[in-house]
N, C-alpha and C positions, 0 to 999 in steps of 0.2 A: 512393482508396484500393488498398494493395497487398496480399499475403497475409500478409505479416509483422505489420501492423498490425491485420488482422482478426484475426488469431491471438491477438495479444495480447491484444485488448480480451476474446477469449472466453476466454482463459485469468483474466483479472480478475473477468469474471462470473462464472466457476466457482468462486472461490475467495471470493468474496462468497456466493454460492448455500451452498457448504459451510457456510462460518460460521454463514449463517441457519438452516441446515439441524441444524446441533450445538445454536444455543439454542433454537430453537422445538421441537425433537422432543425432546429431554432435558432440556428447562428448567433447563440450564447453563450457565454460561460458564466453566467450571473451565476455565483454562490459556491463556485469553484477555486481554490487555493492555487495559484502559480506555484507557491513557493513548496507545495507537497508534492504536485507534479511533478518538480524538478528536482525534489528530492529521490521520488519513487523512478527518476530516470538515472539519477546517478546510481539510486539501489542496483537497479538490472543490471549497468552496463558494469559496474564493479563485480557484482556476484559472478556474473556469466562469463568471467574472460579462460573459462574452462573451455568454452567455444573454441578456443585455437589450439587448444593441447589435448583434448582428448574427444572422444564420440563414446554416449552410452547407449542411445538410441532416436529413430525418427521424431518418436512422439516428445523427447525429452530435447532435441536440437529445436524442431518449431515452436513448440513452445514457449522457450526461450528467446528466440527472435521474435514471436510474436509479441510476446511483453517488451523487449527493448524498441520494437519499431511502432509500436501502439504508443508507449510514453513519448517517444520522441515527436510523434504527431501531435499529441496531446499539447506539449511544451510550444511545439512550434506555432499550433492554431493559435492560443492563447495567446503568444509574442507576436505573431507576424499576420495574422490572416485579417484582412480588411476592415471585415465586419464582428468577426467572435471577439477580437483585443478590444472594441469599443464598451464591450460589457462586463470586463474585467475590474472585481471590484477592490482594486487596487487603494483604496483610503481603509480598507476594514481588512486586507490582507499584509499585516504588519507583525508579522510573526519573524523573530529574528533568527531564519533557519540557519545562517552563516556559523552560529554557534552550536547547532545539534551536529551539523558536519564536522566541526573542527572535536567536540566533545569525545562522537564517535569513531573519529582517526583515533585520537589520543587512544581510547579504550583498546581499540584494536591491537596499539601497537603492545600495549602492557597486557591484557589477556586474549589468547588467542589458543589454538591448538596446535601449533606447528609454526614457528616462527620463517617461514617463508614468503614470498610476493603475494604469491595464489592463496595464499590462507590467511594471511593480514588484511586483504581487500575482501576476500569471504566473510570474516568477521566483521569488518566494517559495514559492509552491506548489510548486516543481520541486525547490529546495534542500531543505525540509521534509519532500518525500516522498522523497527519497534517504535520508533518517534516519529517519523516520517508524518503522520496522519496527525500530527498536534495544530500546525495551521490551520489545517482544514476544518478541525473542529471548533478553535476558536473564532475561524469566520463565521462560522452558521452560529456561534454564541451569539455576537455583534448583531448579527443581519437578522437573528430572531426566526424569522419563517424559513421555512425550509422550503422548495418545491419537491414533487415527486419525485423528479429524475435525481436530485441531488440525494434526495433520503436513499433511494435505493439503491446508488451508487456505493453511499456509506456504510449501507446495511450489509450489500454483498463482498465488500470488502474485508468486514468486520466478521464476515460468516467464514470468510477463506481461511482467517487465523485461525479461527474456532477449529475448523476440519483440521489443519495442519496441529493441535495441538494431540489431539485425540490419533493424527498418524503417527508422533511421535510419540505417546502412550503405545501405540500398539507395534511399533519396532522397536522399542524397547526391550518387551516380552516375548517377542518372536525372532529378532537378529541377537545373538551373541555380543557381536562387536560394534553394536551402536554406540557412539559415544556423543554425539552432536549435542551436547548440553548448553551449549551457548546460544544455538536454535531454540531450544527448548524454552531456557528463563528469558530471554528476548521475547520470543513469542508467548509465553504468560502476561509480561508487563505490555505488549502490544495490544492483545486482547482486554485488559484489565482498562485500557484508555478507552475502551470503546463501550463500556458498563453502562456510563451517563445517556451517551447517546442510543443505547438498546433501550434502555427503561421508556425514554419517553417516543420511541420509534414503537413500541409496544402497547403505550397508552394511547399514542394516535391511531394505528391501528385495530385496539380494541373499541374506540369511541367514532372510529369513521371520522375524523377530522383530521387538519391539516397539520402536518408534522410542526412543531414551535419549541425551541431551547429556549431555557432563561438563559437573561443576559449575565 
């Protein structure tokens, strides 16, 4: 493992911890897209099918289990928790994420590194993760004001993808058989989706004002 991947994993873990802090400390999920969280839960469940077929390291296994469990816990809280679900912005969270799922699966069937069950679902998870943030970004644009914890959650999530791009670049130059080009291209697309958010996050941080996204 290189430093860029480790940093990316830590950014991802911090983003989840920030989101869990927001939900459990405030008993509110206001400003959070349930549809994005459902997409991420599906991403992790389909990507980590190799938990049943192989072992890489304790670190690798623990991180996979943490991402699956935390995403499932977030979805459960937003759907079932007696207090948390009352704050869900259902009227603003209207992005049709089923189209994202269908398109990602169709693309995985057509473009994959190997036509096997596990590789198709791995490609599906990569394609779906690239666009999973869209419902969240649309919800934030519709709501206008973004609270600090929600803004930090999206920021760290974007930082995670940025570090993973550096990880792929590093591996391309240091590993002779590295060929995860699907992940590289999808990661670039995903990071590009954060560009607008990062700009307004920087403006908010520089001016020490509350983060606002244009509708």
